[in-house]
Backbone bond lengths (Angstrom), bond angles and torsions (degrees), N, CA, C in turn:
res aa  C-N    CA-C-N  psi(-1)  N-CA   C-N-CA  omega(-1)  CA-C   N-CA-C  phi
1 X - - - 1.450 - - 1.500 109.70 -
2 X 1.364 113.89 147.35 1.453 120.14 179.57 1.531 108.57 -137.46
3 X 1.295 117.99 143.56 1.441 123.25 173.54 1.545 107.67 -121.42
4 X 1.284 118.30 116.30 1.451 123.35 176.05 1.564 108.30 -100.89
5 X 1.353 113.30 129.34 1.443 114.53 177.93 1.483 109.36 -153.39
6 X 1.326 115.66 159.30 1.471 127.71 178.59 1.538 106.61 -118.35
7 X 1.302 120.37 91.88 1.438 122.57 -173.09 1.539 113.50 -54.18
8 X 1.263 116.93 -31.94 1.497 118.34 -176.47 1.529 109.88 -75.08
9 X 1.338 120.98 -16.98 1.419 123.46 -178.56 1.547 117.08 -114.75
10 X 1.348 113.14 -36.48 1.430 117.92 -172.95 1.513 114.34 -59.57
11 X 1.315 116.03 143.78 1.454 121.96 174.22 1.494 111.25 86.74
12 X 1.283 119.59 -3.88 1.436 121.14 -178.84 1.563 108.40 -108.88
13 X 1.342 113.17 109.26 1.441 118.30 -177.97 1.495 112.96 -108.00
14 X 1.276 118.41 -61.46 1.524 122.69 -177.67 1.546 111.15 -81.11
15 X 1.348 118.12 -27.36 1.469 120.97 -179.06 1.488 111.97 -100.18
16 X 1.311 120.50 17.63 1.451 124.65 -174.95 1.499 113.03 -80.35
17 X 1.341 115.19 145.89 1.476 121.83 179.56 1.523 108.99 -71.98
18 X 1.365 114.63 -39.10 1.424 121.89 -179.89 1.501 112.75 -86.37
19 X 1.380 116.36 158.09 1.453 119.03 176.51 1.455 115.06 -78.10
20 X 1.373 116.53 -31.61 1.425 120.29 173.97 1.552 109.03 -165.43
21 X 1.342 110.73 166.22 1.483 118.68 179.41 1.551 106.28 -147.83
22 X 1.286 114.33 139.06 1.441 119.50 -176.37 1.487 109.42 -151.19
23 X 1.351 120.02 142.02 1.449 118.51 173.34 1.490 111.77 -131.49
24 X 1.309 116.34 157.82 1.457 123.43 -179.17 1.527 105.56 -129.23
25 X 1.351 114.63 146.01 1.510 121.38 174.68 1.433 104.63 -120.50
26 X 1.370 116.18 120.37 1.478 121.04 175.97 1.552 112.47 -125.21
27 X 1.299 115.64 157.48 1.472 119.30 175.98 1.492 110.34 -87.56
28 X 1.378 115.42 -174.63 1.487 119.56 -174.75 1.530 109.43 -69.05
29 X 1.320 120.47 -16.19 1.456 121.48 178.42 1.535 111.70 -93.65
30 X 1.355 118.13 0.71 1.448 121.05 -178.13 1.480 115.63 87.35
31 X 1.316 117.11 0.90 1.479 120.67 177.89 1.516 110.67 -69.64
32 X 1.336 118.10 128.25 1.475 121.24 178.36 1.498 111.34 -78.47
33 X 1.357 113.93 127.40 1.446 121.41 179.42 1.538 114.79 -103.80
34 X 1.328 114.53 -27.91 1.442 120.24 -170.54 1.520 110.32 -162.07
35 X 1.290 117.45 152.43 1.469 120.44 173.58 1.520 106.00 -150.35
36 X 1.323 115.84 161.29 1.454 120.63 -177.18 1.522 111.66 -161.35
37 X 1.324 116.13 176.86 1.412 119.20 -179.20 1.551 110.54 -141.99
38 X 1.313 118.00 -138.00 1.421 122.94 -175.00 1.550 111.92 -63.65
39 X 1.311 116.90 -26.77 1.455 121.27 177.70 1.526 110.36 -112.38
40 X 1.328 118.28 94.12 1.484 121.39 -172.95 1.563 110.43 -70.89
41 X 1.274 114.67 150.40 1.495 124.15 -179.57 1.526 109.47 -129.99
42 X 1.311 114.72 144.03 1.476 119.39 176.44 1.538 110.84 -68.97
43 X 1.330 112.43 148.47 1.449 119.27 -178.47 1.478 109.40 -142.09
44 X 1.333 116.90 136.70 1.448 120.01 177.79 1.577 108.66 -93.39
45 X 1.324 114.66 120.67 1.428 121.70 -179.26 1.517 111.11 -116.26
46 X 1.314 118.18 142.49 1.460 119.80 173.16 1.538 110.02 -66.88
47 X 1.355 116.96 159.20 1.437 118.72 -179.19 1.557 107.83 -65.24
48 X 1.361 110.60 146.09 1.473 116.46 179.05 1.514 108.71 156.45
49 X 1.339 115.28 -174.71 1.471 122.36 -179.32 1.556 106.43 -99.22
50 X 1.320 112.26 138.73 1.489 118.29 -178.55 1.529 108.37 -135.43
51 X 1.336 111.92 157.48 1.451 121.23 171.99 1.511 112.14 -120.91
52 X 1.310 117.90 134.31 1.449 123.73 -179.14 1.516 106.81 -109.55
53 X 1.308 118.00 127.84 1.454 123.09 176.11 1.532 105.82 -120.15
54 X 1.354 111.15 120.33 1.466 118.79 176.97 1.513 109.70 -102.66
55 X 1.329 116.90 125.10 1.470 121.39 179.59 1.511 109.83 -113.06
56 X 1.284 115.11 130.39 1.504 121.77 178.14 1.475 108.58 -116.61
57 X 1.300 118.53 147.31 1.510 122.34 -176.01 1.496 107.82 -124.43
58 X 1.376 117.19 129.90 1.410 124.45 170.29 1.472 108.86 -164.56
59 X 1.318 121.05 149.74 1.453 121.58 -177.06 1.526 110.66 -73.10
60 X 1.302 119.04 -25.09 1.536 122.26 -176.17 1.517 109.46 -92.99
61 X 1.332 117.57 106.19 1.482 123.48 -177.11 1.535 107.51 -65.19
62 X 1.284 119.75 -31.61 1.453 122.46 -178.79 1.524 109.01 -65.82
63 X 1.310 116.73 -43.93 1.501 120.03 174.88 1.494 111.92 -57.31
64 X 1.427 116.55 -45.44 1.437 121.48 179.45 1.494 113.94 -55.25
65 X 1.354 115.59 -40.40 1.506 120.09 -178.56 1.522 111.74 -58.77
66 X 1.276 117.03 -25.86 1.494 120.75 177.89 1.518 112.18 -64.61
67 X 1.286 115.76 -19.70 1.485 121.55 -174.21 1.547 110.63 -96.94
68 X 1.277 119.96 8.05 1.498 122.08 -176.39 1.507 112.80 -62.69
69 X 1.310 119.16 -34.19 1.467 120.85 -178.52 1.577 110.67 -103.28
70 X 1.324 117.67 27.77 1.458 122.26 177.29 1.551 108.70 -62.18
71 X 1.323 114.08 140.53 1.432 120.52 177.95 1.534 110.97 -85.38
72 X 1.316 114.12 130.30 1.502 120.53 173.59 1.546 106.21 -113.54
73 X 1.323 116.16 122.91 1.439 120.57 -179.40 1.536 111.16 -96.12
74 X 1.345 114.72 142.69 1.476 119.24 173.14 1.496 107.52 -122.69
75 X 1.365 116.18 107.58 1.477 121.31 176.89 1.517 112.25 -94.70
76 X 1.308 117.40 124.79 1.450 122.97 -178.80 1.504 111.58 -156.21
77 X 1.341 119.64 154.11 1.400 122.96 178.77 1.506 110.50 -80.16
78 X 1.333 117.27 144.06 1.454 122.75 177.55 1.568 107.57 -82.84
79 X 1.267 115.01 149.34 1.511 122.49 177.02 1.553 109.19 -63.16
80 X 1.276 116.34 -39.86 1.471 122.68 179.64 1.498 110.58 -144.45
81 X 1.272 120.76 158.32 1.443 122.30 -176.99 1.535 109.62 -61.67
82 X 1.337 117.37 149.37 1.465 121.98 -177.64 1.535 105.25 -106.29
83 X 1.382 117.46 118.24 1.420 117.79 179.44 1.507 109.50 -69.86
84 X 1.365 113.64 143.99 1.450 119.62 -179.74 1.510 112.47 -151.96
85 X 1.290 117.28 139.50 1.500 118.37 179.03 1.551 107.62 -80.31
86 X 1.314 114.28 131.50 1.418 118.94 -179.15 1.544 109.45 -114.03
87 X 1.303 115.33 127.09 1.476 121.51 -176.20 1.542 113.24 -103.35
88 X 1.222 116.08 157.46 1.508 123.72 -175.43 1.555 109.84 -69.24
89 X 1.372 117.72 -27.30 1.423 120.66 177.47 1.547 108.91 -158.64
90 X 1.321 115.92 171.02 1.420 120.80 176.37 1.490 112.41 -64.43
91 X 1.396 116.07 -38.38 1.442 121.80 178.59 1.539 109.88 -62.37
92 X 1.375 115.97 -41.35 1.492 116.53 -179.11 1.549 110.82 -63.50
93 X 1.310 115.46 -40.04 1.518 117.81 177.96 1.522 111.00 -64.14
94 X 1.352 117.22 -40.11 1.496 119.64 -178.52 1.520 111.04 -70.33
95 X 1.301 120.13 -30.77 1.469 123.93 178.83 1.452 112.60 -82.67
96 X 1.338 118.97 -4.32 1.505 120.22 177.86 1.495 115.27 83.26
97 X 1.347 119.90 18.09 1.435 119.80 177.35 1.487 108.33 -67.47
98 X 1.304 116.65 146.54 1.483 120.43 179.66 1.527 107.56 -69.49
99 X 1.322 113.08 133.26 1.481 120.01 175.96 1.478 111.03 -96.51
100 X 1.349 113.58 172.68 1.472 120.85 176.75 1.528 107.09 -71.07
101 X 1.309 116.38 135.45 1.477 122.93 -178.49 1.469 111.72 -101.54
102 X 1.347 117.99 -5.75 1.423 118.25 -178.02 1.580 114.17 -97.13
103 X 1.337 113.58 20.51 1.428 120.61 178.86 1.531 105.98 -98.64
104 X 1.365 116.67 154.39 1.465 120.41 178.25 1.487 109.68 -136.34
105 X 1.369 117.71 147.98 1.470 120.30 170.84 1.516 105.13 -97.00
106 X 1.333 114.59 130.54 1.524 118.63 178.98 1.462 109.47 -124.34
């Protein structure tokens, strides 16, 4: 299962800056697997490569250009835990101190 969302835009309908937002999820053959709008929903997709196209609508093209670097989040469960070094502080990580190797990101 995957949940695609744009935190800066989702959930805003009547107080939104944009007139509309819509996204499509397609596979490498262009087949549409999922679509969504201001209220994202989880979707179960088979394993594979996908493309997400986010479309935003507003009459002012200059305003739309401001959204070019908008973050799109993809929330999904990992098949297995991802090992990661965990440090006691940001400074410890930046200075190269050895972190704990027995921690996992799940």
